[in-house]
N, C-alpha and C positions, 0 to 999 in steps of 0.2 A: 665479450670484449679479449678476454684471453684467448679464445679459440681463433678470434682473428690475429691477434698478433702472433700464435704458434703457427699459423697458416702464413703468415709473411715471413717467418723464419724458417719456413720449410727449404728453401735452396741452401742456405749457408749450413743448416744441421744436416742436410743429405750430403753435402760436400766433406763434411767434419767425418761423418760416417764412414764414406768412401776412403777418404784418407787412412782411417783407422784400419778398416778392413783389408786395403791392400798394402799396409805397410808403410805408406808413404809419409814421410815427415812433413806435416805442415807447419806453417809459422804459427807460433802462439803468440797472440796479442792479448796481453792484460787488460783488464777492466780498467779504464782510467781512475786514479784517485786525485779529484781535484781539491782537496782539503778545503772545502766549502764549510767553515764554522761559524762565521757570524753572516748578519744580514746583508752587510756590505761586500762581501766575498764574492766574486763572479768565475763560474768554470771557464768561461770563455778566453780569460786571459792566461791560463795555464798553458805551458810550454808543452805539456804532453797532450796529444791529442791522436785518436785513431783516424789513418788516412782513409780515404774513399778507397775502395777496393774494386777489383773487375767483378765481385758479384752484383755490384750495383746494376750493370749492363744486364746481367742475367735476370734480375729482379725486375727492372724495367719491361724486358721482353716478356717475362711471364704476367706481368701486369696486363699488357698488351693483350696476349693470349687470352686471359681470363675475361676480359673486357668484349673480345670478339665473340667468344664462346658463349657469354651470357647473353649477347645480343642475338646469336643464333638460335639458343635455347628458348628465348622469349618469342622469337619469330615461328618456332615450331610448336609452341605450347607447351613446352616442358618446364613447369615452374619448379619443381625439384632440382633439376640441373641449373637452371638460371639462378636459385636461391645459392645453392655450393659455390659456383663459380663466381657469383657476386660477393661471397665471404672470402675466396681466395683473392679476389681484387682490390677488396678492402684491407685485406692483410699485407698483399704486396704493395700497395698504395702507403700505408702507415709506415712500413719499413722503409720505404724509399724517402717519405717524406720527412721522417726522423733523422736518417742519415744527411739528407741535405740540408736540412734545417739547422742541425749542429754545425756543419761544416759552413755554411753561411754565415752563421751567427759568429763563429770564432773567427772566420775571415775578416769580417765587419770590425770587431774589437781589435784584432792585428793590426788592421789599417788606422784604427783611431789612436794606437798606442806609438806610431809613428810621431816622434816629437821633432819639431823644427827649432834648433837652437837659438835662442835670444839671450839679450843680455840681462842678467839677474837684477831685479828690483832691489835686492837685498844685498848690502856691501858685504865682501867677503875677507875684508881687511881687520885686523884688531877683534878678532872674535876668540879672543882668550877667557877663559874662566877666572875670577877671582880666586886668590890664594885660599886654601883651606885653612881653618884654625889648627894651632898645634896643641895635640892632646897628648904629647908624650912628655909633657913636663913633669919633673919629679917632686915637684912643691907638694906638700900635704894640704889639703882643702878641708881638713877636720878643724873645729874649733878650739882654741885653747882655753884652758881652764886655769 
């Protein structure tokens, strides 16, 4: 499974290496930290999400290429090539599905967060707290003998 994931990341890794070798400054997008600490916390509601980028189109094209090449290899009875191209197809498919799944989930949660203002069922007038007791008194509370 790790090899499949690595194959799916090959395009973004190749672009990063090319940018480093050519001296071109790429945009660094840090890994989102969603601060999910309890069972009720959800990452989809976080304001920080990585946007879909142009590499997604390249990964889709590479997925299609891997699928066509797998089909050709099977038709020519070349099992080894078909096996490895199928691994690439699975890797690109995994990478694409993760990106689209996260974007779709975050978008769905953002739509749910749209609140239509309504009248509050709780009255908002006279919501003052009772006065606190005065603990600054100078009287001694020690018993007299």
